Each structure stands twice: as C-alpha cells, then as structure tokens.
N, C-alpha and C positions, 0 to 999 in steps of 0.2 A: 513461505507466504502465508499470511493470516487468512483464515477462512473468511473473515470479513472482506478482505480484498478480492477473494475469489467470487464472493457474492456480487461485489461491485463490477467485476469484469463481466459476469453473467448478465446482470440486469442492463448494463450499458449496451451489451451486444444485442440483447432482446430489443431494446429501443431502436437501435440503428439498423439491425439486420434481421430481426425476427427470432422467435424461440428456437426453431430448428438449427439455425446458424449458431446461436448462443450455446445450445447443448453440444454441438460439434466442437466449438472452441474450448469449452470446459473439458470435454473428454480428451482433447488433444493436449491441453495444458496440464492436467492432473498428473500424468506420469513424469512430467518434467520438474515438478516442484514437490516439496514436502510441506503439507498443510499443517498449520499450527492453529490450534484452538486456544484463544487467549485465556489465560488464567487471571487470578486476582492481581498479581504484580503487573501484568501487561495492561489490565484495565486501569490500574492506578497511574501507570506511566502515561497512557493515552489520555486520561482525563486531565492530568497535570499539563501535558502538552497543549491540549485544547484550551485550558484555562489561561495559559500564558501566550498563546499564539492564535491568530485567526486562520486555523488550518482545519480542514474537514475531518470529521471523526474517523472515517476509514483510513485517511492518510496518517492520522495520529497513531492508529494501530500498526500501520506499516513501519513508521518511524520507531515505535517502541520495540517491535520485533527485531528490526535491524540492529538497534542498540543492544538488545538482549543477546543477540547472536554474534555481536561484534562484526557485523557485516555492513557492506555498503548498500545504501538504498538507491536503486536505479529508477529514475523518474524523469519525466519531462514536464512535471507540474511546476509552474512558476511560483505557486503558493508555497511550495517547499523549497525550491531552489533559491529563492530570494532570502531565505532564512538559514542557509547552510551553516553559517558561523554561530547560530544560536541553538542548533539541534544536537542531540546526544549521539549521532551516528554520522558517518561519512555519507555524502550525497553525491551521486554521479549524474550529471546532466545528460539526458538522452536526446535533447532537442537537436534537430539537424543543424549542423554547421556551428555548433557552440563548443 
C-alpha cells in the first residue's frame, strides 16, 4: 500500500470520526500492509495516469503500485472501476452486490 493511500485513509477517518479513531485505524492497519514510498518510476506512472484519466492523484498512486507489483487493486471507487479496461492493473470491485 502506498504511503500516499495511508495518508488518505488517515485524513478521511479524522474527518469522519476524529483524530483518536484515525490513529487507532492507522495503528491497526499498518501491521497488515507493507507500506511503499513511491519512487520516481511510480511518480511518472501516477502522473501519466492522471494526465490520461480523470482519476484522483492518490488513486493514481494506488493503480501505479498495483501495476508495479503485478497485483490486483481492491477498490469500491467508481472512478477507477469504470475504467478497468484502460488501466495497467487488474481491478477488483469491492462494492456490495457487484
């Protein structure tokens, strides 16, 4: 998981549930994932994705990392799911009932 996406999880949890809950979520999540600090190649991949598709920057980093790792990207984000045939990684739709 990209550090950028961990930041996104943390700030969204702060907004919805407060800082204490966000810190607890982050502490629980970190042992379950391997954090990746994006390098130059990931930055180039993310910027290319962003230039070619109307996808949020943090999502572009998630897609770039999944492609680099040859992994599936697990998401419920329609912004990504609607473009699965245009992306360099497999995308798994996590939305309920789909």
